[in-house]
VOBA-1610 file (N, C-alpha, C; in pm, whole numbers, padded with zeros to 5 digits, always signed):
BEGIN
Met+06094+02325+07890Met+06005+02438+07879Met+05926+02459+08009Ala+05895+02350+08077Ala+05820+02359+08201Ala+05904+02428+08309Glu+06037+02406+08307Glu+06125+02468+08406Glu+06129+02620+08388Val+06131+02665+08266Val+06135+02808+08237Val+06007+02874+08287Asn+05896+02811+08265Asn+05768+02868+08309Asn+05760+02872+08461Leu+05810+02768+08528Leu+05807+02765+08675Leu+05898+02875+08732Glu+06012+02893+08671Glu+06104+02996+08718Glu+06042+03135+08699Arg+05982+03155+08586Arg+05916+03282+08557Arg+05798+03306+08651Leu+05722+03200+08676Leu+05609+03209+08768Leu+05656+03242+08910Gly+05769+03181+08949Gly+05827+03211+09080Gly+05867+03357+09093Asn+05927+03411+08987Asn+05967+03552+08988Asn+05846+03644+08997Ile+05741+03608+08927Ile+05619+03689+08929Ile+05560+03690+09070Ile+05554+03574+09133Ile+05500+03564+09269Ile+05587+03642+09367Tyr+05718+03631+09352Tyr+05810+03703+09441Tyr+05791+03854+09428His+05789+03905+09306His+05774+04049+09285His+05638+04100+09334Tyr+05535+04020+09317Tyr+05404+04057+09369Tyr+05409+04068+09521Gly+05473+03972+09586Gly+05486+03975+09732Gly+05566+04095+09779Val+05673+04129+09707Val+05755+04245+09743Val+05673+04373+09731Glu+05596+04384+09624Glu+05513+04504+09606Glu+05406+04514+09715Arg+05349+04403+09749Arg+05237+04405+09844Arg+05283+04416+09989Phe+05388+04339+10025Phe+05429+04332+10165Phe+05563+04397+10194Gly+05644+04420+10093Gly+05775+04479+10115Gly+05879+04372+10145Val+06003+04415+10162Val+06114+04324+10187Val+06162+04346+10329Gln+06180+04238+10401Gln+06233+04247+10537Gln+06378+04200+10533Leu+06470+04288+10571Leu+06611+04254+10568Leu+06646+04161+10682Arg+06743+04077+10657Arg+06789+03984+10761Arg+06871+04057+10864Arg+06869+04004+10983Arg+06951+04063+11089Arg+07097+04026+11064Ser+07185+04114+11105Ser+07327+04085+11088Ser+07373+03987+11195Asp+07481+03919+11167Asp+07536+03822+11263Asp+07591+03891+11386Lys+07625+04018+11372Lys+07682+04093+11483Lys+07586+04101+11602Ala+07458+04116+11572Ala+07358+04133+11678Ala+07335+04003+11756Thr+07361+03889+11694Thr+07329+03762+11759Thr+07450+03699+11829Thr+07568+03757+11816Thr+07685+03695+11876Thr+07699+03734+12022Gly+07706+03636+12108Gly+07733+03657+12249Gly+07619+03721+12326Pro+07626+03710+12456Pro+07522+03770+12540Pro+07540+03922+12547Ala+07434+03989+12584Ala+07439+04135+12597Ala+07526+04172+12717Lys+07588+04289+12710Lys+07675+04333+12819Lys+07589+04383+12935Ser+07638+04357+13053Ser+07564+04400+13172Ser+07580+04550+13192Arg+07499+04604+13278Arg+07504+04748+13308Arg+07643+04787+13356Arg+07701+04702+13439Arg+07834+04730+13495Arg+07940+04730+13385Gln+07934+04634+13294Gln+08030+04628+13184Gln+08017+04749+13092Gln+07895+04792+13069Gln+07874+04911+12986Gln+07933+05035+13053Glu+07916+05044+13184Glu+07970+05159+13256Glu+08122+05157+13257Ile+08181+05038+13268Ile+08327+05025+13263Ile+08377+05076+13128Glu+08315+05035+13020Glu+08356+05081+12887Glu+08344+05232+12874Arg+08234+05287+12926Arg+08213+05432+12918Arg+08321+05507+12996Leu+08356+05455+13116Leu+08457+05520+13198Leu+08595+05512+13135Val+08626+05401+13070Val+08756+05387+13004Val+08767+05490+12890Lys+08659+05506+12812Lys+08660+05606+12705Lys+08676+05747+12763Glu+08604+05773+12871Glu+08612+05905+12934Glu+08753+05932+12987Arg+08815+05828+13040Arg+08952+05842+13092Arg+09049+05876+12979Arg+09031+05813+12864Arg+09116+05843+12747Arg+09100+05988+12705Gln+08975+06035+12703Gln+08950+06174+12665Gln+09015+06270+12763Leu+09005+06238+12892Leu+09066+06324+12993Leu+09218+06327+12978Arg+09277+06215+12944Arg+09421+06209+12924Arg+09464+06300+12809Lys+09386+06298+12700Lys+09415+06384+12586Lys+09398+06532+12624Gln+09294+06561+12701Gln+09272+06698+12745Gln+09384+06743+12838Trp+09432+06653+12923Trp+09536+06686+13019Trp+09664+06726+12947Lys+09695+06658+12837Lys+09817+06688+12761Lys+09811+06828+12700Lys+09691+06874+12664Lys+09675+07005+12600Lys+09650+07117+12701Ala+09620+07081+12826Ala+09574+07180+12924Ala+09689+07259+12986Ser+09651+07374+13046Ser+09747+07454+13121Ser+09763+07394+13262Asp+09855+07448+13339Asp+09883+07394+13473Asp+09761+07401+13564Ala+09686+07511+13557Ala+09568+07527+13642Ala+09461+07425+13607Glu+09445+07400+13478Glu+09344+07303+13435Glu+09386+07160+13467Arg+09514+07135+13467Arg+09562+06999+13491Arg+09524+06948+13630Glu+09522+07037+13727Glu+09485+06995+13863Glu+09342+06942+13867Gly+09250+07014+13802Gly+09111+06971+13797Gly+09095+06840+13720Leu+09169+06829+13611Leu+09161+06707+13531Leu+09215+06587+13609Gln+09319+06612+13690Gln+09373+06503+13772Gln+09271+06456+13876Leu+09195+06549+13932Leu+09090+06512+14027Leu+08984+06424+13959Leu+08944+06466+13838Leu+08846+06386+13764Leu+08902+06247+13731Gln+09028+06242+13692Gln+09090+06113+13662Gln+09095+06023+13785Gly+09119+06084+13901Gly+09122+06007+14024Gly+08986+05947+14058Glu+08881+06027+14037Glu+08746+05977+14063Glu+08711+05861+13969Ile+08747+05877+13843Ile+08720+05770+13746Ile+08799+05645+13782Lys+08922+05665+13826Lys+09007+05551+13861Lys+08947+05471+13976Thr+08897+05540+14079Thr+08838+05468+14193Thr+08709+05398+14153Arg+08628+05465+14070Arg+08502+05403+14025Arg+08530+05280+13939Leu+08631+05290+13851Leu+08668+05175+13768Leu+08717+05058+13854Ala+08796+05089+13955Ala+08847+04984+14042Ala+08732+04912+14113Thr+08635+04988+14161Thr+08519+04930+14229Thr+08439+04840+14134Leu+08413+04892+14014Leu+08335+04815+13918Leu+08407+04688+13874Arg+08537+04699+13852Arg+08613+04581+13808Arg+08623+04475+13918Lys+08636+04520+14043Lys+08636+04423+14153Lys+08503+04349+14160Ala+08395+04423+14143Ala+08262+04361+14146Ala+08245+04262+14031Glu+08294+04296+13912Glu+08286+04205+13797Glu+08370+04080+13821Asp+08491+04099+13876Asp+08577+03984+13904Asp+08512+03892+14007Leu+08451+03952+14109Leu+08383+03873+14211Leu+08265+03796+14152Lys+08193+03861+14062Lys+08081+03796+13995Lys+08129+03674+13914Lys+08238+03692+13840Lys+08293+03583+13761Lys+08344+03470+13850Leu+08406+03507+13962Leu+08458+03406+14055Leu+08345+03325+14116Leu+08236+03392+14155Leu+08122+03321+14213Leu+08052+03235+14109Lys+08055+03278+13984Lys+07991+03201+13877Lys+08063+03069+13856Lys+08197+03073+13867Lys+08277+02949+13852Lys+08246+02855+13966
//
């Protein structure tokens, strides 16, 4: 009988605390896994996505538009190469 009363008392205290202070949800495991990405890594990801979009646009575009899209793709390609070289150098120096 004492166990039932303690369990009931625990529930009462819990519900009182929820009413008074609210419930704070736990953080997901996703947020705590691994270090945050650097500015350079974030930019690489953004450029890769942009390159995919340009490729899709290029397939649908007319001949006149394709020339402009190719120029944009070339600029993204050179920027990606620069960023990736810098990341590789950073990793090499870290080792």
